[in-house]
N, C-alpha and C positions, 0 to 999 in steps of 0.2 A: 103820719100814722102814729098813734099814741103807743106808749109802752105796753099797755094792757092788751091792745089789739094785736100787737106783735107777739105778745106772750100767748094769747089764745091761738093764734095761727101756728105758733111753734109747737104748742101742746097737742095740736091735732095731727094724727098720723095720716100721711099722704097715701091715698089709694093707688096713685100712679107708680109708686116705687115698689112694684110687686116683688122683685127679686131681693131688694134690700130688706124689705119687711120680712120676707121669709127667712133670710139669714139672721135678722135680729130676733125673730121668734125662736129659731132653732137654738141660738146662743142663750137666750133667756130661759127657755124650758130646761135646757141641760143644766144650767147653773143654779136654778131656783132652789132645789132641795138642799144643796150645799150652803147657800146663803142663809136659809132658815136654820140649818143646823148650827152654823157659826153664831147666828143671833141668839139661839137658845143657850149655847155654851156661854156667850157673853153675859146673858141675863142671869144664868146660874152663878157665874163668877161675881156678878154685882150683888145679888141678894143674899148669898150664902153667909157673909160675915155679919149680917144684921138680922139673923133669924130670931134672936131673942129680944129684939128691940122694936120690930115692926110686926103687926098682925100677919098671920100666915096667908090669909086670903088676899091681902093687899100685896104681900111680897111675892107669892107664888102663883097668883092667878094668871097674870100676863105670860110668864114663862111657860105655864102649862098649856095655855091656849096656843102659843107659838110652837110648842112641841107637837101638838096635834096637827097644826098646819104643816110642820116639817114631815110628819108621817104621811099626811095626805098627799103632799107634793111628791114625796119619794115613791109612794104607791102609784100615783098617776104617771110619773115619769117612767117607771118600770113597765107599766101596763101599755103605755102609748109609744114605747120605744120602737123606732123604725116605721111607725104608722104614718101614712101620708095625711097631710092636713090641707084642707082647701084654702084658697086665697081669702075667702070671706072669713073663715075662722081665724086665720092669721091676723087679719086686720082687727077683728073683734077682740082677740086676746091682747093685742098690743094696746088698744084703747082702754080695755079693762085694767091692764097693768098700771096705766097712769092713775086711774081711779083708785086701784088697790094700794098704790104707793102713797096716795093722799091719806087713805085710811090707816096704813101702816105708820106713817109719820104722826098722824093724830093720836094713835094709840100710844106710841112712844112718848110723845110730849105730855099727854094727859097723865100717863103712869109716872113720868118723871116728876111732874108738879105735885102729884099725890105723895110721892116719896119725899119731895122737898118740904112738905108740910110738917114732917116729923122733926124738922130743925136739927138735923145731925150734921155738923160742919164737914166732917170727913166724908160722910155719905154723899153730901152735895157735890163735892169735888169728884167723887167716884162716879156719881150719876152723870155729871157733865162729860167726864172722860168716856163713859160708856156710850153716851149719845153720839159723841164725835167719832169714836171708833166704829160704832155700828153704822153711822152715816157713811163713813169712808168705805166700810165693807159693802154696804148696799150700792154705793156709787160704782165700785169696781165690778160687782156682779151684774149690775144693770146698766153697764157702760154703753151698751148698744141700743138701749132704750132711754136716751137722754131726757126725754120728756118726764119720765118717772123720776130720774135723778134730780132734775130741777125742782119738781114738785116736792119731793121728799126733803130736799135741802132747805127750801123756803119754809116749809112747815116746821122744821126742827130748829134751824138757825135763828130765825127772827124772834120766836118767843124766848129762846135761851139768852139771846143778846139783850133783849129788853129786860129780862129778869136780872141779868148780871148788873146792868146799869142801875136798876132800881135798888138792888140790894146794897150796892156800894162796896162790895167785897173785892178788894184789889186783886187778890189771888184768883178768885173766880173770874173776874173781869179779864185779867191777863191771859188766863187759860182760854177764855172765849175768843179774845182777839187773835191769839196764836192759832186757834183752831180754825177761825174764819179765814185767816191768811193761808193756812195749809189747804183748807177746802177750796179756796179760790184758785190756788195753784193746781190742785187736783182737777177742778172743773175745767181749767184751761187745757190741761193735758187731755182730759176726756173728750173735749170738743175737737181738739186736734186729731186725737186718735180716731174719733168717729168719722171725720173726713177721710182719713186713711182707710178706715173700714169700708166706707161707701165706695171709694175708688177701687179697693180690692174686689168688692162685690161686682162692680161694673166690669172690671177686667175679667173676673171669673165668668160673668155672663157672656162677654164677648168671646172668651176662649171656649166656653161651652157651646155657643152658637157655631163657632168655627168647627169645633169638634163634631157637632151634630151634622153640620154641613158636609164635613169630610166623610162622616159615616154614611150620610145619605148618598153622597157621590159614590162612595165605595160600594154601597148596596146597589145603586143604579148601574154602576160599572159591572158588578157581579151579575146583575140581571141581564145586562146587555151581553156580557160574555156567555151567559147561559143561552140566551137567544141566538147569539152568533154560533155557538156550538151546535145548537139545533139546526140552524140554517146551513151550517157547514156540513152536516151529516145527514140531513133529511131532504129528500126531493120534494119541493114545494107543491108540485102538481099532484102527485100520487100519495104523498105522505109516507112513502117507502124509504128505507135507507138509501142514500145515494152512492155514487161511485167511490167517493172518499171513504165513506163508512164501510163499503164493501171490502175495499183493499185493506183498511185498518183491521177489520175483523179477520180477514184471510191471513194477513201477516201475523196477527196475534195467535191464531190457531196453529200456524206452521211453527212458530217459535215454541209454543206449548208442546207440540207433538214431536219436536226434533229428537228428544231423548226417550220417547215412548214408541218403540218400534212396532208395537201392535196397533197403533192408532192410525186410522185412515180417514180421509174425507174426499168428497167429490165436488168439483166446481162445474157448474153448468152455465152456459150462455144461451140466451133465447132472443130471437127477434121476430118481428111480424112480417109475413109475406103479404105485400099489397098495401102496407101502411102509407107509403109515399103517394100512391095513387089517390087514396082517400083524402090525404092531407091536401093534395093539389086540387082535386076536383071539388071537395066540399069546404075546404078552408081549414085553417089551423084550429079554430075553436072546436070543430068537429073532431079533428085529430086529437086534440087534448082530451075531449070527452071519451074518445075511444081508448086512449091510454089509461084513463082513470078506471074505466070499466074493465079493461084488460087486467090491471093490477088487482082489482077486487076479485075477478074470476080466478086469477092465479093463486091468490091467497086462499080462496076456498078449496082449490084443488090440492095445494101443497100442505096446508095445515100450519101449525105453529112450530113444528120441529125443524123446518127448512127455512133458512134465511133467504128472503127474496129482496132484491135491490133493483132500483132502476138506474142503469148505468149511463143513460143518455139516449135521446131520440126514442126509438122503439126497441131499444136493447135492454134486456133484463139479465141480472146475474143471480145464480143460486149457489148457496153453500150448504152441502148436505153432510151432517155429522152423525145423525142417529143410526144406530147399528141396523135396525130393521129396514130403514130406508136405503142404506148402503147395499143391501142384498137385492134391492128391487129397482135399480137405477133405470133400467130399460122401461119397466112398467110406469115409473114416474114420468119419464119422457113421453111415453105413449099417452098417458092420461092428459098431459099438458096439450099435446097436439090434438087429441080428440076434443078436448074442451074448447080449444081455440077455433075449431072448425064450425062450431055452433054460431049462428049469426048474432050480431050485436044490435040491440034496439037503441038507436040514437035519436036525437031530436029531429034530425034531417031525414030519418027513415032507417031501414035495416041495411046493415053493411056486412059483408062477408070478408074475413081475412083468414089466414092460417098462421101457424107458428113453426119455426124450425129450431131444433135444440141440439146443442153439442155438449158432451160431458167429457171430463178427464179426471182420473183418480190420482190422489196424492198418497204416498210418495212413489207409487208404482210407475207412473208415466211422466211425472214432473215433480221437482223437489223445491221449487220456489214459486212465489205468487206470480211473478212475471211469466214463467214457463207455463204455469197452470192456465193463466189467462190466454196466452198465445195458442196453446194446444186445444183448449176448449173452443177458441175462435176458429181454429183450423177444422175441428170436427163440425162446427156449425157451417162453415163454408163448404165443406165436403158434402154435407147433407143437402145444401142448397143446389149443388151441382149434380148430385147423383140420386138423391131420394128426398126431394123437397117435401117439407111437411112431415118428416119423420125424424125421430131422435137418432143421433149417432154418438157412439162412445169411442173416444180416442183409443187406438190400439197400436200394436207394434207395426202393423202394416202402414198405418198413417205416419208413424215415426220414420219408416223407410221412405215414404213419399216426401216427407219434409226434407230428409237428407238429399234425396234426388233433386228436389226443387232448389235447395241450397247450392247443390253442385251446378245445376243449370244456371242459377243466378251468377255464380262465380265465373263460369265460362262466358256468360253474356257480357259481364263487365270486362273481361280480358280479350274477348274475340275481336277480330277484324271484321265487323259486321258488313261493311261494304263488299268485302270479298266473299263472305260466307252466306249471306242472305241471297235468296233467289226468288223468282216468281214463276208459278205455273198458271195455266189458264184453262178454265172449263167453259165450253161453248154454251150459249143460250140460243135456243132454236125456235124459229117460227114454224109451227107444225102445219100451218096452212100452206105456206109457200115452200116448205121443206128447205129453208135456208137458215144459215147462222146469222143472227142479227147483232150479237155481241159476245164478249167473253168476260168472265169474272176472274180477276187476278187473285191468286191464292198464295199466301206467304209460305216459304220453305226456308229451313235453316239446317245446313249441313256443317257440323262442327268436327274438326279433326279428332277430337278426343271423345265426343259424345255420339258422333254419327248423325243420322237424321233425327231431329227432335220434332215431336208432334207440334203443329202450329198452336193449338189451344194451350199447350203447356208453356211454350216459350213466350207467347204473347201475354199470357197472364202474368208470368214472371216479370216481363218487361214493364207491364203496367204497375206492378207492385214496386219495382225498382225506380219508377219514374223516368224510364228511358224509352217509353213507347213512341214518343214523338220522333225520336231519332230513327227508330225502325220504320215508322210510317214514311218519313221523308225518303229514306233509302229505297224502300219497296215501291213507292209511287214513282220515283225517278226511274227505276229499272222497268217498271211496267209501261210507262209512257215511251221509253226508248224502244221497247219491243212493239208497242201498239202502233207506232208511226209506220211500221212496215205492213200493216193490214190494209185490206181494201177500205176505201173511204166511207163505205156505208155502215161499217161496224163500229160499235161503241165499246168502251172499256168500263167495266164495273169494278169498283174498288171499295173495300171495306174500311170503315173508320171505327175506332174504339171509343169507349166512354171518355177516356182522357184526351183523345184527339179533339173531341168536340168541346171539352172543358178548357183547353189550352189555347189562348189567343196566339201564342208564339207558334204552335204547331199549325194552326189554320193559316197564318201568314206565310209560314214556310211552304205549305202546300200550294198556296196561290203563287208564290214566287217560282216554284218548280214548274207549275202549269204554264205560266207566262214565258218561261225560258225554253219550254219544249216546243216541238213543232206539231204537237197533237192538239186539235181544236178542243176548247173547253166544252163546246156543245156536244161532243161525243164522249164525255166523261159522266158516268153515273156513280155517285157516292152512296154506298149502302150503309145504313145505320140500323141498329136494333132498337126495339122498344125499351129495353133495359138501359141502353146508353142514353136515350132521350130522357127517361125518367130520373136518371142520376142528377141531372141539373137541367130541367126543361128550358128555363129562360136562356141560359148560356148556350145550350145545344141549338135552340131555335135561332139565336143570333148568328151562330157559326154557319148553320145551314143556309140561312138567308144570304149571308155574305158569299158563300159558294154559288148560290143560285144567281146572284147578281153577275157573277162571272160567266154565266151561261151553262153551268154544270146542271145535271139532273140529280134528283134525290130519290132514293128508293128506301122503303121501310122493310127491313129484312126480318125473317122469322115471324111474320105476322100471324097472330093467333096464339102464340105461346106465352106472350107477356100480358100486358094489361088490356090491349085491344080496345082502348078508349076512343070512341068516335070523335070526341072533342079534340084529341091530339091529332087525329088524322086530318081534321078540318083546319087546325091551327098551324100545322107544319107545311112547309113549301114542297109537298110531295108530288112526284110524277108517276110513281109506280109502287105497287105492293108485291112482296114475295111471300108466297104461302109456304110455311115451314114444312119440311119433309115428314115431320111426325104425323101429319094428317094424310100423307100420301101412302105410307107403309101399308095401311089396311083399307085403302079406298076401294079396292076391287071387291071386298067382302063386307066392309063395315058401312052400313047405311048412314050412321051418325056422322062418320068422317066425310062421307060423300056430301051430306047436307051442309056441313060446315064449309067445305070447299065451295059448294055452289053459292052459298050466302056471300062468301068473300068475293067470288067472281062477280056476282050481281052488284055488290057494293062498289067494286072498281069500275064497272060499266056505268053506274049511276053517277060516280064522281069523276068520270073521264080519266081514270088512272089505268096505266098498263098493269096487267096482272101476270106474274111469273110464278110458275109452280116449280119448286125445288124437289130434288130427290126422286125423280122418275127413273125407275130401274127396269120395269117390265112392260111388255106389250099390253097386258091387261090394264095396268095403271094408265098407260097412254090412251087406251081406248076410252076409258071412263072420263079422262080429262077432256078429250075431244068432245065426248057426249055432253059434258057440262058446259062447253062453250069457251074453254080457255085456249088461248092461242100460243102463249110463250112458255117454253119448257126448258128445264135444266136438269141434268142428271146422267147417271152412268148408262142409261139406255142408249143415249146418243154418243156420249164420250166421257171418259174419266178426265181429271185434270191433266193437261198436256204441257210438255216443255215448250219453250218459245218457238223452236224450229218446227216441232210437230204441230203446234197451233197454227203456224203460218200455212202449213200443208193442208190442215183441216179446213181452213177458210178460203182456200183457192176456189175460184168460180166454178171450176170443173169437178170439184170434190163431190162425191156422192154421200148423202146422208142415209142413215139406216132407216128403212121404211117402217 
């Protein structure tokens, strides 16, 4: 490749070096006004001593032109300061700079030769010195645009060197040679410095890219943190604040209100009655759809002043701080319950649920988030047991009940349950044959400190403490020991709780007790409630089938008060249904109750199930039941629960039943 081809390639600005070109452009534009300013000063210093020897136009024309260029560059630099420049303009300006350098060098050399023509020896040396100094000045100011420096150097040095040789002036020639050597050294340094400059730019680009990458990663991390914060505090199904957000808000409000004695708030807990049934019958997508529509309805009822959160499952939490709302807690609860009784239109059809709500006030009834939640939950549970579908506000009476329950739990934990637990038996009568066909075992607890404790109270406490399996094993063992002494045609009916059915250990323990007893498994009927089955249908069904394989019978207790789903009746290994006493109380006077009982009796006949009516207490009730075609009855009309010895007397063959 020839020298000229290399020179042409060198003089061309490379488009690919975008960042280097931009840095070169920035450096050049910043330094251009100062370069022209120095050149103007040098020109003035050159021509001033010869003002009376050279015409003014020749002497001052070029300096005046450069002065105008200096003013123009300064104005442009000031006007374009901090303005962004496109890559295309950068490339164009750099290429133009090379051309302008050629023009600049040509003007310098032409002006110098014009001045040489006046043949002033001292001025010639002065002109040559001016050219070399100006060239060095331009070289340093344009050092990052080497193409311009090379062009400028060639245009100035070559003519001056030739002129020095032709003139034969030793002083002029010596000055030229020294200047060329100095310029050669400077050019070497400039090329070396230019390589360093390019390396620095590349390093800067790399560092900038890394910095931008880190900034981008930091921004992504910040966005992810923001999304995670949303995910951590928002329920994805309903878009309501979730459990974490609920307690964070509650903790923050309590901390804020601690030193403000006049500040109060109310915490509410709400859950749906019948949600699990819908979830199991129609599937989880329908359950999710119901929860979404529930949240929308609750938001409409509560408005913006009350914080509504989904705590999990079908449970929702409320935080009420508005003064007007605090005065109407009961009304708010009633509005919620009334709104939730209205049917929901889902894709699978219309469904009906209800809501139960419990409230507690801070700081009157609880002073911490944990206590507020526990006591709102207690009010909720109390409502479910005593006034389902109605709001309950935690009160001093409930506080007393909690203390009583705590006392019962304490004594349950410390008691000798094998000694203190006992079983009573209530007969189940065949009203056709007027004979007892079986007896239901009923748990009793007599504690030295507490006396006789109601079964529903201590059984619920045992369930909450996780020791119900222990009670079940003790009671079943005692019931079987007494039942062995009965006539062989009688069966034993024994109640199982939610937790008995959910615990494989308890089921295996019961099987072991049955196998070790002398009472045939075929004469044992295990009673379960619809609520217990709904708690965990799959596990409950597995447990019941296991007991069924042993030969035991299964009865569905309190039928009609729970979900009464025929699909469950069909899928469970049932032998009998027990109609709840709530339908019997008014059966003699209430035609609706009578029709419901008749329907259940017909259902049992069609499914080949035994039907047992609980809670029969009067002759009028018994007559109606006979009329409806039911055969098996249990209740105070025939006998209250009996001690073991009294039960044995009651079932003797010669014992007379009440007519």
